[in-house]
C-alpha positions in Angstrom: 92.2 70.5 111.8 92.8 72.3 115.1 90.2 74.8 116.1 91.2 78.4 115.1 91.2 80.2 118.4 92.6 83.6 117.5 91.5 86.2 114.9 93.1 89.5 113.9 89.7 90.8 112.8 90.3 94.4 111.9 90.5 97.1 111.1 92.1 97.5 107.6 95.2 99.8 107.3 95.7 99.8 111.1 98.8 97.6 111.3 97.2 94.2 110.8 99.9 93.0 108.4 102.7 93.9 110.7 100.9 92.3 113.7 100.2 89.1 111.6 103.9 88.8 110.8 104.9 89.3 114.4 102.4 86.7 115.7 103.4 84.3 112.9 107.0 84.2 114.2 106.2 83.4 117.8 107.1 79.7 118.6 103.7 79.0 120.3 101.6 80.5 117.5 100.5 79.0 114.2 99.1 81.6 111.8 97.3 80.8 108.6 99.9 80.9 105.8 97.5 83.1 103.8 96.7 86.5 105.3 93.1 87.6 104.6 91.5 84.3 103.7 88.1 86.0 104.2 86.4 82.6 104.9 83.9 83.9 107.4 83.0 86.8 105.1 82.1 84.5 102.2 79.1 85.8 100.4 79.5 89.2 102.1 82.3 90.5 99.9 83.6 89.7 96.4 87.3 89.7 95.9 89.8 87.5 94.1 91.4 84.6 95.9 89.1 84.4 98.9 88.5 81.1 100.5 85.0 79.9 99.9 84.8 76.2 100.8 85.2 74.8 104.3 87.5 72.1 103.0 89.9 74.7 101.6 89.8 76.6 104.9 90.6 73.4 106.8 93.5 72.7 104.5 95.2 76.0 105.4 95.7 74.7 109.0 96.5 71.1 108.4 100.2 71.7 109.0 99.6 73.3 112.4 101.7 71.3 115.0 99.8 70.1 118.1 102.4 71.9 120.2 101.0 75.3 119.1 98.5 76.5 121.6 97.4 79.4 119.5 96.1 78.8 116.0 95.1 82.1 114.3 94.3 83.9 111.1 94.1 87.5 110.1 91.3 89.0 108.0 91.0 92.7 108.6 87.5 92.9 107.0 85.8 90.7 109.5 85.1 93.7 111.8 83.2 95.4 109.0 80.7 92.6 108.6 78.5 91.7 111.7 77.6 88.4 110.0 81.2 87.4 109.8 81.7 88.1 113.5 78.6 86.0 114.3 79.9 83.2 112.1 83.2 83.2 114.0 81.3 83.1 117.3 79.3 80.1 116.1 82.5 78.4 114.9 84.4 79.0 118.2 82.6 80.8 121.0 85.9 81.0 122.9 87.9 82.6 120.1 90.0 85.6 121.1 89.7 88.7 118.9 92.4 91.3 118.3 91.3 94.6 116.9 93.7 97.3 115.7 92.4 100.8 115.6 93.6 104.0 114.0 92.4 107.6 113.4 89.5 107.0 110.9 90.7 109.8 108.7 94.2 108.4 108.4 92.9 104.9 108.0 90.7 105.9 105.1 93.4 107.8 103.4 95.7 104.8 103.6 92.9 102.6 102.4 92.4 104.8 99.4 96.0 104.4 98.4 95.9 100.7 98.8 92.7 100.5 96.7 94.5 102.4 94.0 97.6 100.2 94.2 95.3 97.1 93.7 93.4 98.8 90.8 90.1 98.9 92.7 90.1 102.7 92.7 90.8 105.1 89.9 90.1 108.5 91.5 93.1 110.8 91.3 93.0 111.7 95.0 91.1 110.9 98.1 88.9 114.0 98.1 87.6 113.1 94.6 86.9 109.5 95.7 85.1 110.7 98.8 82.9 113.0 96.8 82.1 110.2 94.4 80.5 108.0 97.0 76.9 109.0 96.3 77.4 108.6 92.6 78.9 105.2 93.1 76.0 104.2 95.4 73.9 104.5 92.3 76.2 102.1 90.4 78.0 104.8 88.4 81.7 105.7 88.1 82.7 102.2 89.4 86.4 101.5 88.4 86.7 98.6 85.9 89.0 96.8 88.3 86.7 97.0 91.3 84.9 93.7 91.8 82.9 94.9 94.8 81.7 98.5 94.9 81.1 98.2 98.7 84.9 98.6 99.1 84.5 102.2 97.9 82.1 103.2 100.6 84.7 105.1 102.6 82.2 106.7 105.1 80.8 103.4 106.1 84.2 101.8 106.4 85.2 104.6 108.8 82.4 103.9 111.3 84.7 102.1 113.6 82.8 103.0 116.8 79.7 101.4 115.4 81.6 98.3 114.3 83.2 97.9 117.8 79.8 98.2 119.5 78.5 95.4 117.4 81.6 93.3 118.1 81.0 93.7 121.8 77.4 92.6 121.5 78.7 89.4 120.0 81.8 88.6 122.0 82.4 89.2 125.7 84.9 92.0 126.4 87.4 89.7 128.0 87.9 87.9 124.7 88.8 91.1 122.9 92.0 93.2 122.9 92.2 96.6 121.3 95.5 97.8 119.9 96.0 101.5 118.8 98.1 102.1 115.7 99.6 105.1 117.6 100.9 102.8 120.3 102.4 100.5 117.7 104.5 103.4 116.4 105.5 104.6 119.8 106.1 101.3 121.7 105.8 98.2 119.6 107.8 96.1 122.1 105.3 97.0 124.8 102.3 96.3 122.5 103.8 93.0 121.5 104.2 91.9 125.1 100.7 93.0 126.0 99.4 91.0 123.0 101.2 87.9 124.2 99.7 88.3 127.7 96.3 88.5 126.1 97.0 85.1 124.5 98.5 83.7 127.7 101.8 83.2 126.0 105.4 83.9 127.2 107.5 86.7 125.8 109.9 85.1 123.3 112.5 87.9 123.5 111.7 89.5 120.2 113.1 93.0 119.7 112.9 93.6 116.0 109.6 94.9 114.6 109.9 95.8 110.9 106.9 97.6 109.4 104.8 96.1 106.7 102.5 97.6 104.0 104.2 101.0 103.7 102.6 103.1 100.9 103.8 102.0 97.5 103.0 102.2 93.8 103.8 100.4 90.6 106.7 101.5 88.5 105.0 100.1 85.4 101.2 100.0 85.5 100.7 97.3 83.0 103.2 95.0 84.7 101.6 96.0 88.0 98.2 94.9 86.9 99.5 91.4 86.0 101.4 91.1 89.3 98.5 92.4 91.4 96.1 90.0 89.7 98.4 87.0 90.5 98.9 88.1 94.1 95.1 88.5 94.7 94.0 85.4 92.8 96.5 82.9 94.1 97.4 83.9 97.7 98.3 80.4 98.8 100.8 80.0 95.8 102.3 83.4 96.7 102.6 82.3 100.4 104.3 79.1 99.4 106.7 80.9 97.1 107.6 83.3 100.0 108.3 80.3 102.2 110.5 78.6 99.6 112.5 81.6 98.3 114.7 83.8 100.4 113.0 86.9 101.6 115.8 88.9 99.9 115.1 87.4 96.5 111.3 88.2 96.8 112.2 91.7 97.9 114.5 92.1 94.9 111.8 91.1 92.5 109.2 93.3 94.1 111.7 96.2 94.2 112.1 96.0 90.4 108.4 96.7 89.9 107.3 98.6 93.0 108.4 101.9 94.4 107.8 103.4 97.8 105.8 106.6 98.0 105.4 109.1 100.8 101.9 110.1 101.9 100.4 113.1 100.3 98.7 115.3 102.8 95.0 116.1 102.1 93.8 119.7 102.1 93.3 121.1 105.6 89.7 122.1 105.0 88.8 118.6 103.7 90.6 117.1 106.7 88.5 119.2 109.1 85.4 118.0 107.3 86.4 114.4 107.8 87.3 114.9 111.4 83.8 116.3 112.0 82.2 113.4 110.1 83.9 110.8 112.4 84.0 112.8 115.7 81.1 110.8 117.1 82.8 107.5 116.1 86.0 108.6 117.9 84.0 109.4 121.0 82.5 105.9 120.9 86.0 104.5 120.7 87.1 106.6 123.6 84.2 105.2 125.7 84.8 101.6 124.7 88.6 101.5 125.0 89.0 103.9 127.9 91.6 105.8 125.9 92.0 109.6 125.4 91.8 109.9 121.6 91.6 113.7 121.5 94.4 113.8 118.9 92.0 112.0 116.5 89.6 114.9 116.7 92.1 117.5 115.4 
């Protein structure tokens, strides 16, 4: 197999799915057909459908044409696990790492809704889930559908500054690009061009940047559990189906069982509490990225 030389390694709920889709469409990039294979996090996290064996991982890239100068994959949880980052460095010391970043408070709220959608979380609201963290650390109040209680450690997952410091202790700065979720919303064409420059690739003229992974919920919970289990357990099958069937057909099927939902604001007092919890992390991100993130401290 060709050596994977590009990793979208984090962070979850920061636009990684959209970026994966944009990169996948570039003529000089081959992206792993399965988003989130989790191969370099094997043994560190327990989820359905993750790629465990090296032979299975290799098979994901067997169709990569020699003409593609960039061969990549996207697993947003790699940033969270220092050992996963070290494994990537051992695998390919020259690998380029893309990290997408977002206000930790907004990231965790979005993560909460995604965990509920996937039946990993059963708390009625994010504040309840946040307050359950200590109880869950003791192995209590774990939702039946949650295979790995570590996914419910919201505070730890929000420590983006610490995670970035570890990343930069493993990979040289010139092999890393940081993308802000705020920039993606304001100027995705500019972000896209900068990403291609980082990969030493020409701009392909792309002007359309549809968003992925907007907040959604199941119209029917029982049917949703079945569909969610299949999506998580057989990601390669799902990827092949998406490649065979027209996107409109897949969207029609999904539209019959999924509904879009707008974000529910969290109580202002609780938000201020979270801003205070992560203020030190935001300051680290400011120092590392050289960006003014004062809006993330409000």
